[in-house]
Each structure stands twice: as C-alpha cells, then as structure tokens.
C-alpha positions as CSV (number, residue, x, y, z in Angstrom):
1,M,-53.9,-177.7,-110.9
2,A,-56.5,-177.3,-114.0
3,S,-56.4,-175.7,-117.0
4,T,-59.7,-173.9,-117.5
5,E,-59.5,-172.4,-120.7
6,Q,-58.7,-173.9,-124.0
7,T,-56.3,-172.1,-126.2
8,T,-55.3,-173.3,-129.7
9,G,-51.9,-173.5,-131.3
10,T,-48.8,-173.3,-129.4
11,E,-50.5,-170.5,-127.4
12,L,-49.6,-170.7,-123.6
13,E,-52.2,-171.6,-121.5
14,P,-53.3,-169.5,-118.1
15,V,-54.4,-172.3,-115.7
16,K,-56.3,-171.9,-112.2
17,F,-55.2,-173.7,-109.2
18,S,-57.8,-175.6,-107.3
19,R,-58.4,-173.9,-103.8
20,L,-57.4,-175.3,-100.1
21,T,-60.5,-177.1,-99.0
22,R,-61.8,-175.6,-95.9
23,R,-64.8,-177.7,-95.7
24,G,-65.6,-179.5,-92.3
25,V,-67.4,-183.0,-91.5
26,I,-71.0,-181.1,-90.7
27,L,-71.6,-177.4,-91.9
28,G,-68.0,-176.6,-92.4
29,L,-67.1,-177.5,-88.7
30,S,-63.5,-179.6,-88.4
31,V,-63.4,-182.5,-86.0
32,S,-61.6,-180.3,-83.3
33,Q,-64.3,-177.6,-83.4
34,M,-66.9,-180.5,-83.6
35,I,-65.2,-182.0,-80.2
36,A,-65.5,-178.6,-78.6
37,V,-69.3,-177.4,-79.4
38,G,-70.8,-181.0,-78.2
39,I,-68.3,-180.3,-75.0
40,G,-70.4,-176.5,-74.6
41,G,-73.1,-178.1,-75.2
42,A,-73.3,-181.1,-73.0
43,A,-72.4,-178.4,-70.1
44,L,-75.6,-176.0,-71.2
45,V,-77.9,-179.2,-71.0
46,L,-76.6,-180.6,-68.3
47,A,-77.1,-177.4,-66.6
48,F,-80.1,-176.7,-68.0
49,Y,-81.7,-180.1,-66.6
50,M,-80.3,-180.2,-63.4
51,G,-82.9,-176.8,-62.7
52,G,-81.4,-173.7,-65.0
53,G,-80.7,-170.4,-63.3
54,I,-77.5,-170.2,-61.1
55,L,-76.4,-173.2,-62.6
56,L,-76.3,-171.7,-65.9
57,A,-73.9,-169.1,-64.5
58,Y,-71.6,-171.9,-63.2
59,S,-71.6,-174.0,-66.1
60,A,-71.5,-170.6,-68.4
61,P,-67.2,-170.8,-68.1
62,I,-67.1,-174.1,-69.9
63,W,-69.9,-173.1,-72.6
64,V,-68.3,-169.6,-73.2
65,L,-64.7,-170.8,-73.9
66,A,-65.6,-173.6,-75.8
67,I,-67.7,-171.1,-78.2
68,V,-64.6,-169.7,-78.1
69,V,-62.2,-171.9,-79.0
70,A,-64.4,-173.2,-81.8
71,W,-65.3,-170.0,-83.2
72,V,-62.2,-167.6,-82.7
73,R,-59.9,-167.3,-85.2
74,V,-55.9,-166.3,-84.7
75,G,-53.7,-166.2,-87.7
76,G,-56.2,-167.8,-89.8
77,R,-57.4,-171.1,-88.2
78,P,-59.2,-171.6,-84.9
79,L,-58.2,-171.9,-81.3
80,V,-59.4,-175.3,-81.1
81,E,-56.7,-176.3,-83.9
82,W,-53.5,-174.6,-81.6
83,V,-54.2,-177.0,-79.2
84,P,-51.9,-179.6,-80.5
85,V,-49.5,-177.5,-81.7
86,C,-48.7,-175.8,-78.2
87,A,-49.1,-179.1,-76.7
88,W,-46.7,-180.9,-79.0
89,W,-44.2,-177.5,-78.6
90,A,-45.1,-177.7,-74.6
91,W,-43.8,-181.5,-74.8
92,R,-40.8,-180.9,-76.9
93,T,-39.9,-177.7,-74.2
94,T,-39.9,-179.8,-71.3
95,G,-38.2,-183.0,-72.7
96,G,-34.9,-180.6,-74.0
97,Q,-36.1,-181.4,-77.6
98,L,-35.2,-178.1,-79.0
99,L,-32.1,-178.0,-78.5
100,Y,-29.5,-180.5,-80.3
101,R,-25.3,-180.6,-79.6
102,R,-23.7,-183.2,-81.6
103,R,-21.6,-185.7,-79.7
104,I,-18.1,-185.3,-81.3
105,V,-16.5,-187.9,-79.0
106,A,-19.1,-190.8,-79.4
107,P,-18.8,-192.5,-82.7
108,R,-22.0,-193.3,-84.8
109,P,-23.2,-196.2,-85.7
110,E,-22.1,-197.6,-89.4
111,G,-24.6,-196.3,-92.0
112,T,-26.3,-193.8,-89.8
113,L,-26.8,-189.7,-90.7
114,A,-25.4,-187.6,-88.2
115,L,-28.6,-185.0,-88.2
116,P,-30.8,-183.9,-85.1
117,G,-34.4,-185.3,-84.4
118,D,-36.1,-188.2,-85.7
119,M,-33.6,-188.0,-88.9
120,A,-31.1,-189.9,-86.9
121,R,-32.9,-193.0,-87.9
122,L,-32.0,-192.7,-91.3
123,R,-29.8,-195.1,-93.2
124,E,-27.5,-194.7,-96.4
125,Y,-27.0,-197.2,-98.7
126,V,-25.1,-197.3,-102.1
127,D,-26.6,-198.5,-105.1
128,P,-24.1,-200.8,-106.2
129,E,-24.8,-200.3,-110.2
130,T,-25.8,-196.9,-110.3
131,G,-23.5,-195.6,-107.4
132,A,-26.1,-193.2,-106.4
133,G,-26.8,-192.9,-102.9
134,M,-30.1,-193.5,-101.4
135,I,-31.7,-192.8,-97.9
136,H,-33.8,-195.4,-96.2
137,D,-36.2,-194.3,-93.7
138,P,-37.4,-197.6,-91.8
139,T,-39.9,-195.9,-89.8
140,S,-41.9,-194.4,-92.5
141,G,-40.6,-197.5,-94.7
142,T,-39.0,-195.2,-97.9
143,L,-36.0,-195.1,-100.3
144,T,-35.3,-191.8,-101.3
145,V,-32.7,-191.4,-104.1
146,A,-32.3,-187.7,-106.2
147,V,-31.2,-186.3,-109.6
148,G,-29.4,-183.1,-110.2
149,V,-31.3,-181.1,-113.0
150,T,-30.4,-178.5,-115.2
151,H,-32.5,-176.3,-117.2
152,P,-32.6,-173.1,-119.5
153,A,-34.4,-170.0,-117.9
154,F,-37.7,-170.4,-118.3
155,V,-38.8,-166.8,-118.2
156,L,-36.5,-166.2,-121.1
157,L,-38.0,-168.8,-123.9
158,D,-41.0,-167.6,-125.9
159,P,-44.2,-168.3,-125.5
160,A,-44.5,-171.2,-127.6
161,E,-41.5,-172.9,-126.4
162,Q,-42.5,-172.3,-122.5
163,H,-46.1,-174.0,-123.6
164,R,-44.4,-176.9,-125.0
165,R,-42.2,-177.0,-121.8
166,V,-45.0,-177.0,-119.5
167,T,-46.9,-180.0,-121.4
168,S,-43.5,-182.2,-121.3
169,W,-43.9,-181.5,-117.3
170,G,-47.1,-182.4,-117.2
171,R,-46.3,-185.9,-118.5
172,V,-43.2,-186.5,-116.6
173,L,-46.2,-185.8,-113.2
174,A,-48.7,-187.9,-114.9
175,T,-45.9,-190.8,-115.3
176,V,-45.0,-190.6,-111.5
177,C,-48.6,-190.6,-111.2
178,R,-49.4,-194.0,-112.6
179,S,-46.7,-195.8,-111.0
180,G,-48.5,-196.5,-107.8
181,R,-44.9,-197.0,-105.8
182,V,-44.0,-193.6,-105.7
183,S,-44.8,-191.9,-102.5
184,A,-43.2,-188.3,-103.4
185,L,-41.1,-186.3,-105.7
186,Q,-39.4,-183.3,-104.3
187,V,-38.7,-180.6,-106.5
188,L,-35.7,-178.6,-104.6
189,E,-34.4,-175.2,-105.9
190,R,-31.8,-173.2,-103.9
191,T,-29.7,-170.4,-104.4
192,L,-26.4,-170.8,-103.2
193,P,-23.3,-168.4,-102.3
194,D,-21.0,-168.6,-105.3
195,S,-17.3,-168.8,-104.6
196,G,-16.5,-167.6,-108.0
197,Q,-14.7,-170.7,-109.1
198,G,-17.3,-170.9,-112.5
199,L,-16.4,-167.2,-113.6
200,A,-13.0,-168.0,-113.1
201,E,-12.8,-171.6,-115.1
202,W,-14.4,-170.0,-117.8
203,W,-12.1,-166.6,-117.8
204,S,-8.7,-168.9,-117.8
205,A,-10.2,-171.0,-120.7
206,H,-12.1,-168.5,-123.0
207,G,-10.3,-165.0,-121.3
208,S,-7.1,-163.3,-122.8
209,P,-6.0,-162.5,-119.8
210,I,-2.2,-162.7,-120.3
211,D,-2.1,-159.7,-123.6
212,G,-2.0,-157.7,-120.8
213,S,-4.6,-155.0,-122.6
214,W,-6.7,-152.5,-120.3
215,V,-10.2,-154.5,-121.5
216,A,-8.1,-158.2,-120.0
217,T,-7.5,-156.4,-116.9
218,T,-10.2,-155.0,-116.2
219,Y,-12.5,-157.7,-116.8
220,A,-10.5,-160.4,-114.4
221,E,-10.2,-157.5,-111.4
222,L,-14.4,-157.3,-111.7
223,I,-14.5,-161.4,-112.1
224,D,-12.4,-161.2,-108.8
225,R,-14.6,-158.8,-107.2
226,A,-18.0,-160.1,-108.3
227,G,-17.6,-163.8,-108.3
228,P,-17.5,-164.4,-104.5
229,A,-20.4,-161.7,-104.2
230,G,-23.0,-163.6,-106.6
231,E,-24.9,-166.7,-106.0
232,R,-26.0,-169.5,-108.4
233,H,-29.2,-171.6,-108.8
234,A,-29.3,-175.2,-108.5
235,T,-32.5,-177.5,-109.1
236,T,-32.3,-181.3,-107.7
237,L,-35.3,-183.6,-108.3
238,S,-36.2,-186.3,-105.1
239,L,-37.8,-189.7,-105.7
240,S,-39.2,-191.8,-102.8
241,L,-40.1,-195.5,-103.3
242,D,-43.0,-196.3,-101.0
243,M,-41.6,-199.8,-99.7
244,R,-44.9,-200.8,-98.1
245,A,-46.4,-200.3,-101.8
246,A,-43.9,-202.2,-103.2
247,G,-43.8,-204.8,-100.8
248,R,-44.4,-207.7,-103.6
249,Q,-42.3,-206.1,-106.0
250,I,-39.7,-205.8,-103.3
251,R,-40.0,-209.8,-102.1
252,T,-39.7,-210.7,-106.3
253,A,-36.4,-208.7,-106.5
254,G,-34.7,-210.3,-103.5
255,G,-36.1,-209.1,-100.5
256,G,-34.7,-206.2,-98.2
257,I,-32.8,-202.9,-98.7
258,R,-31.5,-204.4,-101.8
259,G,-34.7,-205.8,-103.3
260,A,-36.0,-202.1,-102.7
261,A,-33.4,-200.5,-104.5
262,N,-33.8,-202.7,-107.7
263,V,-37.2,-201.3,-107.3
264,L,-36.4,-198.1,-106.9
265,R,-34.2,-198.3,-110.4
266,Q,-36.6,-198.9,-112.2
267,E,-38.5,-196.0,-111.4
268,M,-35.5,-194.5,-111.9
269,S,-34.9,-195.2,-115.1
270,T,-38.7,-194.0,-115.8
271,L,-38.0,-190.7,-114.6
272,L,-34.6,-190.3,-116.5
273,A,-36.4,-191.3,-119.4
274,A,-39.3,-188.9,-119.0
275,L,-36.9,-185.7,-117.7
276,R,-35.2,-186.5,-121.0
277,A,-38.6,-186.3,-123.6
278,A,-39.2,-183.1,-121.1
279,D,-35.9,-181.1,-122.3
280,L,-34.6,-181.4,-119.1
281,D,-31.1,-182.4,-118.6
282,P,-30.1,-184.8,-115.7
283,S,-26.9,-184.4,-114.7
284,G,-26.8,-187.9,-112.7
285,W,-27.9,-189.2,-109.6
286,L,-26.4,-187.6,-106.6
287,S,-23.8,-189.7,-104.5
288,T,-23.7,-189.9,-101.0
289,G,-20.4,-187.6,-101.0
290,E,-22.7,-185.0,-103.1
291,I,-26.1,-185.2,-100.5
292,A,-23.5,-184.9,-97.4
293,V,-22.4,-181.5,-99.6
294,M,-26.2,-180.8,-99.6
295,L,-26.9,-181.4,-96.0
296,R,-24.0,-179.5,-94.7
297,T,-24.4,-176.6,-96.7
298,A,-27.8,-176.6,-95.3
299,Y,-27.4,-176.7,-92.2
300,D,-23.6,-174.5,-92.2
301,P,-24.3,-172.0,-95.2
302,A,-20.9,-170.1,-94.2
303,I,-18.8,-173.3,-95.4
304,G,-20.7,-173.8,-98.7
305,P,-18.0,-172.0,-101.0
306,T,-15.4,-173.4,-99.3
307,L,-16.5,-176.8,-99.9
308,E,-17.1,-175.8,-103.2
309,R,-13.2,-174.8,-103.8
310,H,-12.1,-178.5,-102.6
311,G,-14.0,-180.8,-103.6
312,Q,-13.2,-183.5,-101.7
313,L,-14.4,-182.2,-98.4
314,G,-17.3,-183.2,-96.9
315,Q,-18.1,-186.0,-98.8
316,Q,-19.0,-188.0,-95.4
317,L,-22.3,-188.7,-94.7
318,A,-21.1,-189.4,-91.1
319,T,-20.3,-185.9,-90.5
320,A,-22.4,-183.8,-92.5
321,G,-24.9,-183.0,-89.9
322,P,-24.9,-179.9,-88.0
323,V,-22.7,-179.3,-84.5
324,A,-25.2,-177.4,-82.8
325,V,-29.2,-176.7,-83.7
326,V,-31.6,-174.6,-81.2
327,E,-35.4,-174.1,-82.5
328,T,-37.6,-171.7,-81.5
329,W,-41.0,-170.9,-81.9
330,D,-40.7,-169.3,-85.2
331,R,-37.1,-169.8,-86.5
332,L,-34.3,-172.1,-86.3
333,R,-30.5,-171.6,-85.6
334,T,-27.5,-173.7,-86.8
335,D,-23.9,-173.4,-87.2
336,S,-23.8,-170.3,-89.1
337,G,-27.0,-169.4,-90.3
338,Y,-30.4,-168.2,-89.1
339,H,-33.8,-170.2,-90.7
340,A,-37.1,-169.2,-91.2
341,V,-39.8,-171.6,-93.1
342,L,-42.8,-170.5,-95.0
343,W,-45.7,-172.3,-96.2
344,I,-47.4,-171.6,-99.5
345,S,-50.9,-171.6,-97.8
346,E,-53.0,-170.1,-100.9
347,W,-51.7,-170.6,-104.2
348,P,-53.1,-167.8,-107.5
349,R,-56.8,-168.2,-107.0
350,A,-57.1,-166.1,-111.0
351,M,-56.2,-167.2,-114.1
352,T,-52.4,-167.4,-114.1
353,Y,-49.9,-168.4,-116.0
354,P,-46.6,-170.5,-116.1
355,G,-43.7,-168.8,-114.6
356,F,-45.6,-167.0,-111.6
357,L,-43.3,-167.6,-109.2
358,A,-40.9,-165.3,-110.6
359,P,-40.8,-162.7,-108.4
360,V,-40.4,-165.4,-105.5
361,M,-37.4,-167.4,-107.8
362,L,-35.5,-164.9,-109.1
363,S,-35.2,-162.9,-105.5
364,T,-32.0,-161.4,-105.7
365,G,-30.0,-161.1,-102.2
366,V,-31.7,-163.7,-100.4
367,Q,-30.7,-167.2,-99.7
368,R,-33.4,-169.4,-99.9
369,S,-35.0,-173.2,-101.0
370,I,-37.8,-173.6,-102.9
371,S,-39.2,-177.2,-102.1
372,L,-42.3,-178.2,-103.8
373,L,-43.5,-181.7,-102.7
374,C,-45.5,-183.7,-104.8
375,T,-47.7,-186.6,-103.4
376,P,-48.9,-188.6,-106.2
377,M,-52.2,-190.4,-105.8
378,R,-52.9,-193.5,-108.3
379,T,-56.0,-193.3,-110.5
380,D,-58.2,-195.5,-109.1
381,Q,-57.6,-193.7,-105.3
382,A,-58.0,-190.5,-107.0
383,V,-61.5,-191.8,-108.5
384,R,-62.8,-192.5,-105.0
385,D,-61.3,-189.7,-103.3
386,I,-63.2,-187.6,-105.9
387,R,-66.2,-189.0,-105.5
388,K,-66.2,-189.1,-102.3
389,K,-65.9,-185.4,-102.4
390,K,-68.8,-184.4,-104.4
391,V,-70.9,-186.9,-102.3
392,E,-69.6,-184.5,-99.1
393,Y,-70.4,-181.6,-100.9
394,I,-74.1,-182.2,-102.0
395,S,-74.8,-183.6,-98.3
396,D,-73.7,-180.4,-96.9
397,Q,-75.6,-178.0,-99.3
398,A,-78.3,-179.9,-98.8
399,Q,-77.9,-179.7,-95.1
400,R,-77.3,-176.1,-95.5
401,A,-80.4,-175.4,-97.2
402,R,-82.5,-177.8,-94.9
403,I,-81.7,-175.4,-91.6
404,G,-81.8,-172.2,-93.9
405,Q,-77.9,-171.2,-94.3
406,I,-76.8,-169.6,-97.1
407,E,-74.4,-171.2,-99.1
408,D,-71.4,-169.0,-100.1
409,A,-69.3,-168.6,-102.9
410,S,-66.4,-170.3,-101.7
411,Q,-68.2,-173.1,-100.8
412,S,-69.2,-173.3,-104.9
413,A,-65.5,-172.8,-105.7
414,E,-64.3,-175.6,-104.2
415,Y,-67.2,-177.8,-105.3
416,Q,-65.9,-176.4,-109.2
417,D,-62.7,-177.2,-108.3
418,V,-63.9,-181.2,-107.4
419,L,-65.6,-181.3,-110.9
420,R,-62.7,-179.8,-113.0
421,Q,-60.6,-182.4,-111.0
422,E,-62.7,-184.8,-111.9
423,S,-62.7,-183.6,-115.9
424,D,-58.7,-183.7,-116.1
425,L,-58.5,-187.0,-114.3
426,T,-61.0,-188.1,-116.9
427,A,-58.5,-186.5,-119.9
428,G,-56.0,-188.7,-118.7
429,H,-53.8,-186.1,-116.3
430,G,-52.2,-187.3,-112.8
431,L,-53.8,-185.9,-109.5
432,L,-51.2,-184.6,-107.2
433,R,-51.3,-183.2,-103.8
434,Y,-48.4,-179.8,-104.0
435,T,-47.1,-178.2,-100.5
436,G,-44.9,-175.3,-101.3
437,L,-42.3,-174.5,-99.0
438,I,-39.7,-171.7,-98.6
439,A,-36.8,-172.0,-96.8
440,I,-34.9,-168.8,-95.9
441,T,-31.2,-167.9,-94.4
442,A,-29.6,-165.3,-93.6
443,P,-26.5,-164.8,-91.1
444,T,-27.8,-163.0,-88.4
445,S,-31.2,-162.5,-87.1
446,D,-31.9,-159.3,-88.2
447,E,-31.1,-160.1,-91.6
448,L,-33.1,-163.1,-91.1
449,D,-36.2,-160.6,-90.6
450,S,-35.3,-157.9,-93.5
451,A,-35.3,-161.6,-95.7
452,V,-38.6,-163.2,-94.7
453,A,-40.6,-159.7,-95.8
454,A,-38.6,-159.4,-98.9
455,I,-39.8,-163.0,-99.7
456,E,-43.4,-162.4,-98.3
457,Q,-43.3,-159.3,-100.7
458,A,-42.4,-161.2,-103.4
459,A,-45.0,-163.7,-102.7
460,I,-47.7,-161.1,-102.9
461,Q,-46.4,-160.2,-106.5
462,S,-46.7,-163.7,-107.5
463,S,-50.4,-164.1,-106.3
464,C,-49.6,-166.6,-103.2
465,E,-50.1,-166.3,-99.7
466,T,-47.5,-167.4,-97.6
467,R,-47.5,-168.5,-93.8
468,L,-44.7,-168.6,-91.0
469,L,-44.7,-172.7,-89.6
470,V,-44.3,-171.8,-86.0
471,G,-44.0,-174.3,-83.6
472,Q,-42.7,-177.1,-86.0
473,Q,-39.7,-175.0,-88.0
474,A,-37.3,-177.9,-87.6
475,A,-39.6,-180.3,-89.0
476,A,-40.2,-177.7,-92.1
477,F,-36.7,-176.5,-92.7
478,T,-35.9,-180.4,-93.1
479,A,-38.9,-181.0,-95.7
480,A,-38.0,-177.6,-97.3
481,A,-34.4,-177.5,-97.5
482,L,-33.5,-181.0,-97.7
483,P,-33.6,-183.7,-100.8
484,L,-34.9,-186.3,-98.8
485,A,-38.3,-185.7,-99.7
486,R,-39.8,-185.5,-96.0
487,R,-43.5,-184.2,-95.1
488,V,-44.1,-181.7,-92.7
C-alpha cells in the first residue's frame, strides 16, 4: 500500500493499493501457459515437417486443446492453472484425505496438537519467562506466538486521530520489516457469539437491580434477552519467527526450541513497545489454554458461550481440535459449523481512505474471521525484488514494441506501482506482502450461503473483490480462522 497524495497538517490521507501483478514470464504468459503453448506448437510444427495435410487433422486435438487450456479463462484464471488444483484435489479424494475423524481411544503424543491434516505435526511450548504459549512447526521452521489487542472503534475517531493512528501502525509494520527474522505477522479479527456474561457483570457492578423500580426491571430483562443474541469482536496479533533466518542467533542463545524461544522473546518485546507507541493496548501473550479455547471455538462455534461462562474448561491443546471434519469443493464442515473462506483477490484500485473495510468489519448477523497475513521483506531483499521487476517490465515493453503488440493500461499501472513501492522504500517504509482471507461460519449450509452472499456484497461496498477458495477450503480455514500465522 502506498500513498499517492500529500496532504498537510493532520488531514487524513487517501491511499492506493498496488495491483495484483499478472505479468507473466514472456508477453504476459505464465510458466504453465508457456508449457501448454509449447506442447501445442511442437505438435503443429511436427505435423508440418512430416508432410502436413491429414497429419494436421490428426494433430489438431493436441494443439487445439493446448490453445484452449492456455487462453480460455474460468473463474478469472486460465484452464491450465486449474490443472494442479484439480490434480491435488483428486489425489486427496482418492487418498481419503477429505475426511477427519478423531481417534478418541488412542492417546496423542505429549506436546502435540489434536488438529487435522498437516497441522498434526505442530508442537506446543510454554515460554518459562512470559508464560506465553508458542506453537512450533518443525516442517516450515517457524515458532509462533499470539497476543490479544484492544483498541477503540476506528470509524468513531475524528480524522486527525485516525491519521495519527494510521501513521503509528505504519511504524509498527516498519519495525517488523527491519528485523529480518520475522516470517509473518497475522492480524486476526473475529466476531464471536456473546454469552451475555460481560453485560451481566457490568449491570451487577454499575446498575441498581435491587431498588425494584420499573426502569431497573426493564433494563435487567433487556440485558437477559439481548446478551445471548449479541456478538463481540476480538483482535489478536500473531508473530511468527523464521528459525532458519535466525539460525545464528538461535545457536548463540543456546540452540533448539529453547534458543528459538529466547530469540522470539526479543521480537515480542520489540512488538509490544511498538504497539504501545501506537496507542494499542496489548492484553498479554496468549497462554496455551487461551490458544486452545480459540482453536476449539473455531471448529466448534456452538461451544463458545459455554467456554466463556466456565473459564477453566477447554484449556488443553491436546483436546482442543475438532472431533470430525468433512471438506468439500467449496466449503468445510466441522463439529457444529459450516465454513467457507473467501480470498480478497483485489484491494481498492482507486484512491481510498483508511477504514474502507468498515462494511465488512461491522457486518452484523454473520459470524466471520478476517485474517490479514503480512509477510515482511528485508530492505535488501525488497530492493533486489523491485530492481528485478523494473528490469522485467522494461524488457517486456521492448519485446512488445518489437513485435507490434499494443501495451494496455493495466501493464502501465503495474509498472507505476513498482515505482511507487521503490519511492516508499527509499523514504524509509517497509515492504510487505498482504494476503486477506475471510472465513465465514454458520450453523447450517443454507445459512452459510446467505452469509457468504452478505459478505460478498459488503466487500463490494468496500471496493474489494473476493473469490471463493475452491479445492483448498481446509488449508484456507486454518490460515483465516486460527491464530497460527499459517499460509495457503
């Protein structure tokens, strides 16, 4: 995201997001498209060299199919790019990987998480100094920790305060980029069914239920009825340490998972200081019990109010996973909920102000989780990446001019985005890659369809484009609804 207008004072500045690049290897063609075109071209040339005529007709199915799969688009992508998705889905279907049933009798290894799929390899570790619950992924080489954050409603602040908070949040992201050891920063905002416990506690502390007045009686009845039907918002930040990039520091700190925890603790202190400087109130690093409750309520949303009323229940990661999971092409069914995950494929292309996601964030009657995964790049890596993109754009432009192909406006806009990123990087800002996911939950399949339609309409009001992540709903759900900084 880069600002394209300069304002004075404390005026709120409009911003413009960089476009999702669609530049291919040569002339806008991706590697898969080039392979398909190459196969079709080879079949056509071979038929010509072998005499043409009837051989062209015999080879027609090959090169015609190559043209179709390379250029015909379905769902916004060429047919050839659907091949790996469908192949992976077929392999998982034949291998029985779309169903998960928990083995209740068989004990789980100590320190592991009772989660489906490849998340069964995750390990838990309790930091002895902070008490934070850390999640270790031995395959990807990451160590992740989460912190709860409270903040005022952004849309209710005046423009000057909004501008100040946006600038402060930019400093937080820049701090994450400078480290070079952070694999990802996940911002997870969830709506949860409210049990009414908070309203009841507030009324018992500040109300006057014992005076017997008509006002007190009516207010108490209203709280009893409205509490369980309400919803509340919860925000967490997940910080993931790249153990490979921090290998030298980990060995210096003692090595192993304990040394990685010591290095991650340094990043945690830096992040907390940056959050407090941005007027965000971190409520403390989540313990293994709090993470277990989040995992349990994500897979079993109906149990959320019960766990909230009884604070000691569901505090074990070994029992926090789902009992059953069934994945289909376009949705996921778990213990007591149906889920669908949308990918924010296009951010606003026009100038927009911070808070543009308010229609999605403040949508009522829909239980959903919005996950913003920020992948930071070190300054030297960002400089090399931008330089490479500039060379590729200039080379493609020269190639198009040589063959007489007209350059369209989208290609020019993508090149201007690269120049804008270079300018922001020179000005001291960090470069991050954003991935936006929205996990929608409902108790029935029909209600899920209605909720997905409502969120898609809210995304349109936010000037965003969303796509349903078909064929990978299980992996997308773990990235969108769980505070584990997972990638899709």
